[in-house]
C-alpha positions in Angstrom: 12.7 -73.2 -20.0 11.6 -76.5 -18.3 13.5 -75.6 -15.2 11.4 -71.9 -15.1 8.2 -73.8 -15.6 9.0 -76.2 -12.7 9.4 -73.2 -10.4 6.7 -71.5 -11.2 4.2 -74.4 -10.7 6.1 -75.5 -7.7 5.7 -72.1 -5.9 2.2 -71.4 -6.9 0.5 -75.1 -6.3 2.6 -76.9 -3.8 2.4 -80.0 -5.6 5.7 -80.7 -5.1 8.5 -81.1 -2.2 9.7 -78.0 -0.9 13.4 -79.1 -1.8 12.1 -79.9 -5.7 11.4 -75.9 -5.7 14.6 -75.0 -4.6 16.2 -77.2 -7.1 14.6 -76.1 -9.9 14.8 -72.4 -8.8 18.4 -73.1 -8.6 18.6 -74.7 -12.0 16.6 -71.7 -13.6 18.6 -68.9 -12.0 21.3 -67.4 -14.1 24.4 -67.1 -11.7 25.8 -67.8 -8.2 23.5 -65.9 -5.6 24.2 -62.7 -4.5 25.3 -63.0 -0.8 23.4 -59.8 0.4 20.2 -61.1 -0.1 18.0 -62.0 2.6 16.1 -65.2 2.5 12.3 -64.4 3.1 10.2 -67.6 3.8 6.9 -68.2 1.6 4.6 -71.2 3.1 4.2 -74.2 1.0 1.9 -77.0 1.2 2.9 -80.5 0.1 0.5 -83.0 -0.9 -0.7 -85.4 1.2 0.6 -83.4 4.3 -1.7 -81.3 6.5 0.8 -79.4 8.4 2.4 -76.1 6.9 5.7 -76.0 6.6 8.1 -73.0 4.7 9.8 -73.1 1.9 13.0 -70.4 1.9 12.9 -68.5 -1.5 15.7 -65.7 -2.1 14.1 -62.4 -3.5 16.0 -59.6 -4.0 15.2 -56.6 -1.7 12.6 -53.9 -2.9 13.6 -50.6 -4.2 12.8 -48.5 -1.1 14.8 -50.7 1.3 17.7 -50.4 -1.3 17.6 -46.8 -1.2 17.6 -46.9 2.7 20.6 -49.2 3.2 22.6 -46.8 0.6 21.4 -43.9 2.4 22.3 -45.3 6.1 25.0 -43.5 7.4 24.9 -40.6 5.2 24.1 -37.1 6.6 21.7 -34.9 4.6 23.5 -32.6 2.2 23.9 -29.1 3.4 21.1 -26.6 2.5 20.8 -22.6 3.1 20.4 -23.3 6.9 24.2 -24.2 7.2 25.1 -20.8 6.6 23.3 -19.5 9.6 25.9 -18.0 12.5 28.7 -17.3 9.7 30.5 -14.3 10.8 31.9 -11.7 8.2 34.1 -8.8 8.8 35.0 -5.4 6.7 36.1 -1.9 6.3 33.7 1.0 4.9 34.4 4.7 3.5 31.0 6.6 3.8 30.1 10.1 4.4 29.8 8.8 7.8 33.7 8.3 7.5 36.4 5.6 7.8 35.3 2.5 9.7 34.6 -1.3 10.3 31.8 -3.5 10.3 31.2 -7.1 11.5 28.1 -9.1 10.9 26.4 -12.1 11.2 23.9 -14.8 9.5 20.8 -15.3 11.5 18.5 -16.6 8.8 18.8 -17.5 5.1 17.7 -13.9 4.0 18.8 -11.9 7.6 22.3 -10.8 8.8 22.7 -8.5 11.8 25.3 -6.2 11.3 27.1 -3.7 13.4 30.0 -1.1 13.2 31.9 2.3 13.6 33.4 4.7 11.7 35.6 8.3 12.4 35.9 11.3 10.3 38.0 14.7 11.3 37.8 17.7 8.9 38.9 21.1 9.6 38.4 24.4 7.8 38.2 28.1 8.5 35.3 30.1 7.7 33.5 33.3 8.1 30.0 34.4 9.2 28.4 37.7 9.8 31.9 39.3 10.6 32.9 36.5 12.8 36.0 34.3 11.9 35.6 30.5 12.9 38.1 27.8 12.8 35.8 24.8 12.9 36.7 21.2 13.4 34.1 18.6 11.5 34.3 15.4 14.2 32.6 11.8 13.4 32.0 9.6 16.0 29.6 7.2 15.5 28.5 3.3 16.1 25.4 1.7 14.3 23.1 -1.5 14.5 21.6 -2.5 11.4 19.5 -5.7 10.3 20.1 -6.5 6.6 16.9 -8.5 4.8 17.6 -9.9 1.4 14.4 -10.6 -0.1 15.4 -12.0 -3.2 18.4 -14.4 -1.8 20.9 -12.4 -3.6 23.0 -8.8 -3.0 20.3 -6.7 -3.0 18.8 -5.7 0.5 17.0 -3.1 2.7 18.5 -2.1 6.1 17.2 -0.7 9.1 18.6 0.2 12.3 20.3 3.2 14.2 23.4 5.1 15.2 23.3 4.2 18.7 26.0 6.4 19.2 25.8 9.8 17.6 29.0 11.8 18.5 29.1 14.0 15.6 29.3 17.5 16.0 31.4 20.9 14.6 33.2 22.5 16.9 35.0 26.1 16.7 37.2 29.0 18.0 35.6 32.2 17.0 37.4 35.7 16.6 36.4 39.2 15.7 39.6 41.2 14.6 39.8 44.6 16.7 37.7 47.1 15.5 35.9 45.3 12.8 32.1 44.9 12.7 30.1 41.6 13.2 26.4 40.9 13.9 24.8 39.1 16.2 21.3 38.3 15.7 19.8 41.6 14.4 22.4 43.7 15.7 25.7 45.3 14.4 28.5 45.7 17.0 32.5 46.9 16.7 35.1 44.3 18.2 36.6 46.2 20.8 40.2 47.6 20.2 41.4 46.6 23.8 39.4 43.5 24.4 38.4 42.4 20.9 35.8 39.5 21.0 36.4 35.8 21.0 34.8 32.7 21.9 33.8 28.8 21.0 31.2 27.3 19.1 29.8 23.8 18.9 26.9 22.2 16.8 25.7 18.8 18.0 22.8 16.4 17.0 20.8 14.2 19.2 22.8 11.0 20.8 21.0 8.5 18.8 19.3 8.8 15.1 17.3 6.1 13.2 18.7 5.3 9.8 17.5 3.2 6.7 19.3 2.2 3.7 19.4 -0.1 0.7 22.0 -1.5 -1.4 23.8 -4.4 -3.4 26.5 -6.8 -1.7 26.3 -9.3 1.9 28.9 -8.8 4.2 28.3 -12.5 5.1 28.0 -14.0 1.6 26.4 -17.8 1.3 28.6 -19.0 -1.3 32.0 -17.2 -1.2 34.3 -15.5 1.2 35.4 -12.0 -0.2 32.3 -9.5 -0.3 32.3 -5.8 -2.2 29.2 -3.6 -1.3 27.8 0.0 -2.0 24.8 1.7 0.1 22.9 4.5 0.1 20.4 5.9 2.7 19.9 8.4 5.4 20.5 8.9 8.9 17.9 10.9 10.7 19.9 13.0 13.3 17.6 15.2 14.4 17.9 19.0 14.5 21.2 20.4 15.0 21.7 22.6 18.2 24.2 25.6 18.4 25.9 26.8 21.5 28.0 30.0 21.3 29.6 31.5 24.3 31.6 34.7 23.5 33.7 36.8 25.5 35.3 40.4 24.9 34.1 43.8 24.5 31.5 44.9 21.9 30.6 48.6 20.9 27.6 50.0 19.5 29.7 52.5 17.9 33.2 52.7 15.5 34.6 55.4 18.0 33.9 52.9 21.0 32.3 55.0 23.1 30.0 52.8 24.2 30.8 49.5 24.9 29.7 46.4 26.8 30.9 42.9 28.2 29.8 40.4 25.8 29.7 37.6 28.4 27.3 39.5 31.0 25.5 42.4 28.7 21.8 41.2 28.8 21.2 42.6 25.5 24.0 41.2 23.9 23.3 37.8 25.3 19.5 38.2 23.5 21.5 38.7 20.3 24.0 35.7 21.2 20.6 33.3 21.6 19.2 34.9 18.0 22.6 34.2 16.4 22.3 30.3 17.6 18.6 29.9 16.2 20.0 31.6 12.8 23.2 28.7 12.7 20.6 26.3 13.1 18.5 27.3 10.7 21.0 27.3 8.4 22.5 23.5 9.3 18.8 22.3 9.3 19.4 20.2 6.4 22.0 18.2 8.0 19.3 16.4 10.0 19.0 14.4 7.1 22.1 13.1 7.0 22.9 11.2 3.7 24.7 8.0 3.6 26.7 6.6 0.7 29.0 4.0 1.3 31.1 1.8 -0.1 33.0 -1.7 1.6 35.0 -4.6 1.4 34.4 -7.8 3.4 35.7 -11.1 4.1 33.5 -14.2 5.5 34.7 -16.8 7.7 
């Protein structure tokens, strides 16, 4: 206690010599000096001396300095921004076909995603006396921007089928002597030269699309992903093209017959038939999208 009082009096008033202050302080200090403590000089005036002198008193570093020292050389912990630029790839099964996709994170709540899908389906059907052997061929590629407003798997997506190769092709025929309709007229397929032809239904080459779903192809905290999406592609009104050849007769006895490919009246009926098919298929312009996918983030 005496040593502590001497130190306090010495450092506050300067009545004792600097060496005496240091001696008193060393007696009060409870242990060996810390080698990491840096000396700090405080001026002290000795009685009877007009010159200023410095007394070195060791003080521990401040909390702020200690904090800066402990953080020196250590980088800041990674946050959400560290996931920007990560890439994910995956496979999909959807109403647009079987395909693949790839995506990249461009912001904490934004991804850019692109992919392609394919589907082929064959079926024979009959429409107004003509037999069609049809093939549904989907060949498309899309680009989407995914937005995750709640920082979880729920997302809203907008983009486009930048390549829309979706179409239906068919071969058509009417058996000899059988009736069939074109437009508002009915004909008999020629016995010696039955009516045959081809047909194609297609959409515009690019189509906007919107989606909403759950899942993230580029997850922020894991590698594997699973996603489900619902949406619609605005593929535009379908356009049908029929090309028919052969002989069409206006009576069962086939006494009055015409060449389908060159007769003006029959060609007008072909155009009317195309319009009827387009009207039947008009709902396909809003193509529904249901998709499930699996992915892996690198």
